[in-house]
C-alpha positions as CSV (number, residue, x, y, z in Angstrom):
1,X,-1.4,9.0,11.1
2,X,-2.2,12.7,11.4
3,X,-3.8,12.1,14.8
4,X,-0.5,10.6,16.0
5,X,1.4,13.7,14.8
6,X,-1.1,16.1,16.5
7,X,-1.0,14.1,19.7
8,X,2.8,14.1,19.7
9,X,2.9,17.8,19.0
10,X,0.4,18.4,21.9
11,X,2.6,16.4,24.3
12,X,5.7,18.2,23.2
13,X,4.1,21.6,23.6
14,X,2.9,20.6,27.0
15,X,6.5,19.6,27.9
16,X,5.6,15.9,28.2
17,X,7.5,13.0,26.8
18,X,5.7,11.0,24.1
19,X,8.0,8.1,24.6
20,X,6.1,6.2,27.2
21,X,2.7,7.1,25.6
22,X,3.4,6.0,22.1
23,X,6.7,4.2,22.2
24,X,7.3,1.4,19.7
25,X,10.3,-0.8,19.5
26,X,12.5,-0.7,16.4
27,X,13.0,-4.3,15.2
28,X,16.7,-5.2,15.3
29,X,17.9,-6.7,12.0
30,X,18.5,-10.4,12.1
31,X,17.7,-11.8,8.6
32,X,17.9,-9.2,5.8
33,X,17.4,-11.9,3.2
34,X,14.0,-12.6,4.7
35,X,13.2,-8.9,4.9
36,X,14.3,-8.5,1.3
37,X,11.8,-11.2,0.3
38,X,9.0,-9.4,2.2
39,X,10.1,-6.1,0.6
40,X,9.9,-7.5,-2.9
41,X,6.6,-9.2,-2.4
42,X,4.9,-6.2,-0.8
43,X,6.8,-3.6,-2.9
44,X,8.0,-1.8,0.2
45,X,11.3,-0.1,0.8
46,X,13.6,-1.3,3.6
47,X,14.8,1.4,6.0
48,X,17.9,0.5,7.9
49,X,18.9,2.8,10.8
50,X,22.5,2.3,11.9
51,X,23.0,3.0,15.6
52,X,25.6,2.5,18.3
53,X,25.4,2.2,22.1
54,X,27.6,5.3,22.6
55,X,25.6,7.5,20.3
56,X,23.3,9.9,22.2
57,X,22.1,11.3,18.8
58,X,20.9,7.8,18.0
59,X,18.9,7.7,21.2
60,X,17.4,11.1,20.4
61,X,16.2,10.2,16.9
62,X,15.0,6.8,18.0
63,X,12.9,8.4,20.8
64,X,11.6,11.4,18.7
65,X,11.1,9.7,15.3
66,X,11.6,6.0,15.0
67,X,9.9,4.7,18.1
68,X,6.9,6.6,17.0
69,X,7.1,5.4,13.5
70,X,7.4,1.8,14.6
71,X,4.3,2.2,16.8
72,X,2.2,3.8,14.0
73,X,0.2,1.3,11.9
74,X,0.2,3.7,8.9
75,X,4.0,3.3,8.5
76,X,3.8,-0.5,8.5
77,X,2.2,-0.4,5.1
78,X,4.9,2.0,3.8
79,X,8.3,0.4,4.7
80,X,10.2,-2.3,6.6
81,X,12.2,-0.7,9.5
82,X,15.2,-2.4,10.9
83,X,18.0,-1.3,13.3
84,X,21.6,-2.3,12.7
85,X,23.9,-1.8,15.7
86,X,27.4,-1.1,14.3
87,X,29.2,-1.6,17.6
88,X,27.9,-5.2,18.2
89,X,28.6,-8.6,17.0
90,X,24.9,-9.6,16.8
91,X,24.2,-12.3,14.3
92,X,22.9,-11.1,11.0
93,X,22.0,-12.8,7.7
94,X,22.8,-10.4,4.9
95,X,20.9,-9.6,1.8
96,X,22.7,-12.4,-0.1
97,X,22.2,-15.0,2.6
98,X,25.7,-14.6,4.0
99,X,26.0,-14.9,7.8
100,X,27.8,-12.0,9.4
101,X,27.5,-9.6,12.3
102,X,26.1,-6.2,12.6
103,X,29.6,-4.7,13.0
104,X,30.9,-6.5,9.9
105,X,27.8,-5.7,7.8
106,X,28.0,-2.0,8.7
107,X,31.8,-1.9,7.9
108,X,31.2,-3.6,4.5
109,X,28.5,-1.0,3.7
110,X,30.9,1.9,4.6
111,X,28.9,3.1,7.6
112,X,31.1,5.2,9.8
113,X,28.8,7.8,11.2
114,X,25.7,7.1,13.3
115,X,22.9,7.6,13.1
116,X,22.8,6.8,9.4
117,X,19.6,5.8,7.5
118,X,19.6,3.8,4.3
119,X,16.5,3.5,2.1
120,X,16.9,0.2,0.2
121,X,15.0,-2.0,-2.3
122,X,14.6,-5.8,-1.9
123,X,18.1,-6.4,-3.2
124,X,19.7,-4.1,-0.6
125,X,20.4,-1.4,-3.2
126,X,20.0,2.3,-2.2
127,X,16.9,3.9,-3.7
128,X,16.9,7.2,-1.9
129,X,19.6,9.4,-0.6
130,X,20.9,8.2,2.8
131,X,20.6,10.4,5.8
132,X,23.9,10.7,7.7
133,X,24.1,12.1,11.1
134,X,21.3,13.7,13.2
135,X,20.9,16.7,10.9
136,X,18.6,19.5,12.1
137,X,16.5,18.1,14.9
138,X,13.4,20.2,14.1
139,X,13.3,18.9,10.5
140,X,14.7,15.3,11.0
141,X,11.2,13.7,10.9
142,X,10.4,15.5,7.7
143,X,13.7,14.3,6.1
144,X,12.8,10.8,7.1
145,X,9.3,11.1,5.6
146,X,10.8,12.6,2.4
147,X,13.3,9.7,2.1
148,X,10.5,7.1,2.6
149,X,8.3,8.9,-0.1
150,X,11.2,9.0,-2.5
151,X,11.9,5.3,-2.0
152,X,8.3,4.4,-2.5
153,X,8.1,6.5,-5.7
154,X,11.3,4.8,-6.9
155,X,9.9,1.3,-6.3
156,X,6.5,2.2,-8.0
157,X,8.3,3.7,-11.0
158,X,10.1,0.3,-11.5
159,X,6.8,-1.5,-11.5
160,X,5.1,0.9,-14.0
161,X,6.6,0.2,-17.5
162,X,5.0,3.3,-19.0
């Protein structure tokens, strides 16, 4: 993982895009009940990134942070990343098995601003503070990493009865 960060920094300093070199694809949410089962069995947090087609900030954070995270094998052992597109009617199975759409799911969760990140446990309950908006671009990746670490610590604390 440090190599990826150094490589990205070198490309950015050289004025080159890291997108084509290390781009991953963020999995679009389709079955959160299945993701929740995987989260519980692996004790991994679920990170939902809410986006919209009209949101250029979403495109920026996806290109600069989330496409890189989704391509980095070190992150696969730390979380489940899924994209929810608030402006679409894409089919979605919710955490409770209910069939809905991305638009309705987002509305029911109170998501109004994109990008928004939710750090969730296997029941769909928030376990770290959500990140709303694009925030400060220079620190956005650090905020995401911090949220992931807090979510992991929260899940581990639940496991450890002492």
